C-alpha positions in Angstrom: 86.5 107.9 103.3 88.2 104.5 103.9 86.9 101.1 105.0 88.2 97.8 106.1 89.4 95.2 103.7 90.4 91.5 104.3 93.4 90.2 102.6 93.8 86.4 102.7 96.8 84.8 101.2 96.9 81.1 100.5 100.4 79.6 100.5 101.9 77.3 98.0 102.7 73.8 99.4 106.0 73.7 101.3 106.1 77.6 101.5 108.3 77.9 104.5 111.8 78.4 102.8 110.1 81.2 100.6 108.5 82.8 103.6 111.7 82.9 105.5 113.5 84.6 102.6 111.2 87.7 102.5 109.4 87.7 105.9 111.3 90.9 107.1 110.0 92.8 104.1 106.5 91.4 104.4 106.4 92.4 108.1 107.8 95.9 107.4 105.0 96.6 105.1 102.4 95.5 107.7 104.1 97.4 110.5 103.8 100.6 108.2 99.9 100.1 108.1 99.9 99.6 111.9 102.1 102.8 112.4 99.7 104.9 110.3 96.6 103.5 112.2 95.3 101.4 109.3 95.8 97.9 110.6 93.0 95.9 112.6 94.7 92.6 112.7 97.3 90.5 110.9 98.9 87.1 111.2 99.6 83.7 109.6 97.6 80.4 109.5 99.7 77.6 111.0 99.7 74.4 109.1 99.2 72.5 112.4 97.3 73.2 115.6 100.1 75.0 117.2 101.4 78.6 117.7 104.8 77.4 116.7 104.3 75.0 113.9 108.1 74.5 113.2 108.8 72.8 109.9 105.1 72.4 109.2 105.0 76.0 108.4 102.1 78.1 107.4 99.1 77.6 105.1 98.5 81.4 104.6 98.0 84.7 106.2 95.2 87.1 107.0 95.4 90.9 107.1 92.5 93.3 107.8 93.4 96.8 107.2 91.9 100.2 106.0 92.3 101.4 102.5 90.6 104.1 100.4 89.2 101.7 98.0 89.1 98.0 97.0 91.5 98.9 94.2 93.9 100.3 96.6 93.6 97.2 98.8 94.1 94.9 95.8 97.2 96.8 94.7 98.7 96.8 98.2 98.1 93.0 98.2 99.6 92.6 94.7 102.7 94.4 95.7 103.4 92.1 98.9 106.8 90.5 98.9 105.1 87.1 99.5 103.4 87.5 96.3 106.7 88.4 94.3 108.5 85.6 96.0 105.8 82.9 95.2 104.8 82.3 98.8 101.1 82.8 97.9 99.4 80.7 95.2 96.5 83.2 95.4 95.2 86.1 97.3 91.6 87.2 98.1 90.7 90.8 98.8 87.4 91.7 100.0 85.5 94.5 101.7 85.2 93.8 105.6 82.6 95.2 107.9 83.6 95.1 111.5 80.7 94.3 113.9 82.4 93.1 117.1 84.2 94.4 119.0 82.4 97.7 118.4 84.5 99.6 115.8 86.2 102.6 116.8 85.6 105.8 114.6 88.7 106.4 112.4 90.6 109.6 113.0 
């Protein structure tokens, strides 16, 4: 049985150059979750009130995905290229219960 987990990464100040260096690897891992039906949502938090923050960059990221356990979710998060590159100063992983929109039964 699997459940949803939220993974929230908090960027170090001025993380944009680091993000750019490993973004393709980071996105590839998330696309793999999506391809396998494990992704609910993923995206960054712009540093300013804009979809394209330019040089202001991002302050973090949110991923909500299915894993078999909290330990599996924590390990997946720890292996993220943004962690290895120093983009995130910290990452929080927590169980997540979807209420709305009504959840679909996993296959």
